[in-house]
C-alpha positions as CSV (number, residue, x, y, z in Angstrom):
1,M,-1.4,0.2,-17.7
2,S,2.1,-0.7,-16.5
3,S,1.0,-3.3,-14.0
4,E,-1.3,-6.1,-15.1
5,K,-2.5,-6.8,-11.6
6,L,-3.3,-3.1,-10.9
7,Q,-5.2,-3.0,-14.2
8,Q,-7.2,-6.1,-13.2
9,I,-8.1,-4.4,-9.9
10,I,-9.2,-1.3,-11.7
11,N,-11.3,-3.3,-14.2
12,K,-12.9,-5.3,-11.4
13,Q,-13.9,-2.1,-9.6
14,Q,-15.3,-0.5,-12.8
15,N,-17.4,-3.6,-13.4
16,Q,-18.8,-3.3,-9.9
17,I,-20.0,0.3,-10.5
18,S,-23.6,0.5,-11.9
19,P,-24.9,3.9,-12.9
20,G,-26.9,5.6,-10.2
21,A,-26.2,2.8,-7.7
22,E,-24.1,4.9,-5.4
23,N,-22.6,8.4,-5.3
24,I,-19.0,7.9,-6.3
25,D,-18.0,10.8,-3.9
26,N,-19.1,8.6,-1.0
27,V,-16.8,5.7,-2.0
28,V,-13.2,5.1,-1.2
29,Q,-11.3,2.8,-3.5
30,L,-8.5,0.9,-1.8
31,V,-6.0,-1.9,-2.6
32,G,-5.5,-4.5,0.1
33,F,-2.3,-6.4,0.8
34,I,-0.8,-8.6,3.5
35,V,2.3,-7.8,5.6
36,G,3.0,-10.5,8.2
37,D,-0.4,-11.7,9.5
38,E,-2.3,-8.5,9.0
39,E,-4.1,-6.9,6.1
40,F,-3.6,-3.3,5.2
41,S,-4.8,-1.0,2.5
42,V,-3.9,2.2,0.7
43,P,-6.0,4.4,-1.6
44,I,-5.7,3.1,-5.2
45,L,-4.8,6.5,-6.5
46,S,-1.6,6.6,-4.5
47,I,-0.3,3.5,-6.3
48,Q,1.9,4.1,-9.3
49,E,2.2,0.4,-10.1
50,I,2.6,-3.1,-8.6
51,I,5.4,-5.3,-9.9
52,K,7.0,-8.6,-9.2
53,P,10.3,-8.2,-7.2
54,I,13.2,-7.2,-9.4
55,E,16.9,-6.8,-8.6
56,W,17.9,-3.9,-6.2
57,T,21.1,-2.4,-5.0
58,R,21.9,-2.1,-1.2
59,V,22.7,1.4,0.0
60,P,25.1,1.6,2.9
61,R,24.3,3.6,6.1
62,T,20.6,3.5,5.8
63,P,18.1,2.1,8.3
64,K,17.6,-1.7,8.2
65,Y,14.1,-1.4,6.6
66,I,15.6,0.4,3.6
67,L,16.6,-2.6,1.4
68,G,18.2,-0.3,-1.1
69,V,17.2,1.2,-4.5
70,F,15.9,-0.2,-7.7
71,N,15.7,1.1,-11.3
72,L,12.2,1.3,-12.7
73,R,12.4,2.4,-16.3
74,G,15.3,4.8,-15.7
75,T,14.0,6.2,-12.3
76,V,15.9,5.2,-9.2
77,I,13.4,4.4,-6.4
78,P,14.1,3.6,-2.7
79,L,12.9,0.1,-1.7
80,I,11.4,-0.3,1.8
81,D,10.6,-3.6,3.5
82,L,7.3,-3.0,5.2
83,R,7.9,-6.0,7.5
84,L,11.0,-4.4,8.9
85,K,9.3,-0.9,9.0
86,F,6.5,-2.4,11.1
87,G,8.9,-4.1,13.5
88,L,8.3,-7.7,12.1
89,A,11.0,-10.2,11.3
90,S,12.3,-10.2,7.7
91,V,11.5,-13.2,5.6
92,K,12.7,-14.3,2.2
93,M,10.5,-13.1,-0.7
94,T,8.2,-15.6,-2.3
95,E,6.3,-16.0,-5.5
96,S,3.5,-13.9,-3.9
97,S,5.8,-11.0,-2.8
98,R,5.3,-7.7,-4.7
99,F,6.8,-4.3,-4.9
100,V,4.1,-1.7,-4.5
101,V,5.3,1.6,-5.9
102,M,3.5,4.5,-4.2
103,K,3.7,8.2,-4.8
104,N,2.5,11.5,-3.6
105,A,3.2,15.0,-4.8
106,T,6.9,14.9,-3.9
107,E,8.0,11.4,-3.2
108,T,8.0,7.9,-4.8
109,A,9.1,4.7,-3.1
110,G,8.7,0.9,-3.5
111,F,7.4,-1.2,-0.7
112,V,7.8,-4.9,-0.3
113,I,4.6,-6.6,0.7
114,D,4.0,-10.3,1.3
115,R,1.0,-10.5,-1.1
116,L,-1.8,-8.6,-2.7
117,T,-5.4,-9.4,-1.5
118,E,-8.1,-7.5,-3.4
119,A,-9.6,-4.3,-4.6
120,I,-11.8,-2.8,-1.9
121,R,-14.6,-0.3,-2.2
122,L,-15.8,1.2,1.1
123,K,-18.4,3.8,1.7
124,K,-16.9,6.7,3.7
125,H,-19.3,6.0,6.6
126,E,-17.7,2.5,6.8
127,I,-14.3,4.1,7.7
128,G,-13.6,5.1,11.3
129,P,-10.7,7.1,12.8
130,A,-7.4,5.5,13.7
131,P,-7.4,3.9,17.2
132,E,-6.8,6.2,20.1
133,T,-3.8,4.1,21.1
134,A,-1.9,5.4,18.0
135,K,-0.4,8.8,18.6
136,Q,-2.2,10.7,15.8
137,D,0.7,12.8,14.4
138,D,3.1,9.9,14.3
139,S,0.7,7.2,13.4
140,M,0.9,5.5,9.9
141,I,-2.8,4.6,10.3
142,E,-5.3,6.8,8.4
143,G,-8.3,4.9,9.6
144,V,-10.0,1.6,10.1
145,G,-12.5,0.2,7.5
146,K,-15.2,-2.2,8.3
147,Q,-16.0,-4.7,5.6
148,N,-18.4,-7.5,6.3
149,D,-16.8,-9.3,9.3
150,K,-13.3,-8.0,8.9
151,I,-11.5,-4.9,10.0
152,L,-9.1,-3.3,7.5
153,T,-6.3,-0.9,8.5
154,I,-5.9,2.0,6.1
155,L,-2.4,3.4,6.0
156,K,-1.3,7.0,5.4
157,V,0.6,7.0,2.2
158,D,2.2,10.4,3.0
159,K,3.5,9.0,6.3
160,L,4.9,5.9,4.6
161,L,6.7,8.0,2.0
162,E,8.1,10.4,4.6
163,R,11.9,10.3,4.4
164,D,13.6,9.7,7.7
165,F,16.8,8.4,6.3
């Protein structure tokens, strides 16, 4: 696989699956990551790859959260700073920072995250709807997962990839 970290996450999840233990249709596989002080997640199948930050080129006249574009094996991909998109202050990238390249049927983009956390497997009944406070159509929140003693915000990949620039 193109990303060593993503492969490790997939391998870890496959090792957790024992035949007949649970119906795979009732499980949602997610990848967790930190932006600011909060943990978010997206479905693992929406991730093309996860890479260490590479050089990018600034594109003029785009919103501040669009850092620019980068070249990933011949494909030019927009780079979005999730801190700025979520209204947080920008910070300098660290050794833990990553570009998470997400895709859907029509769009691909790279998102700067502060750090990866873990592979997460939740049963569908452990995921609740987005909070009422978020306007449902405009919200980037798909739902809220409950894992042990923590709450996990699951993001809508289609909404993240929506072009508004």
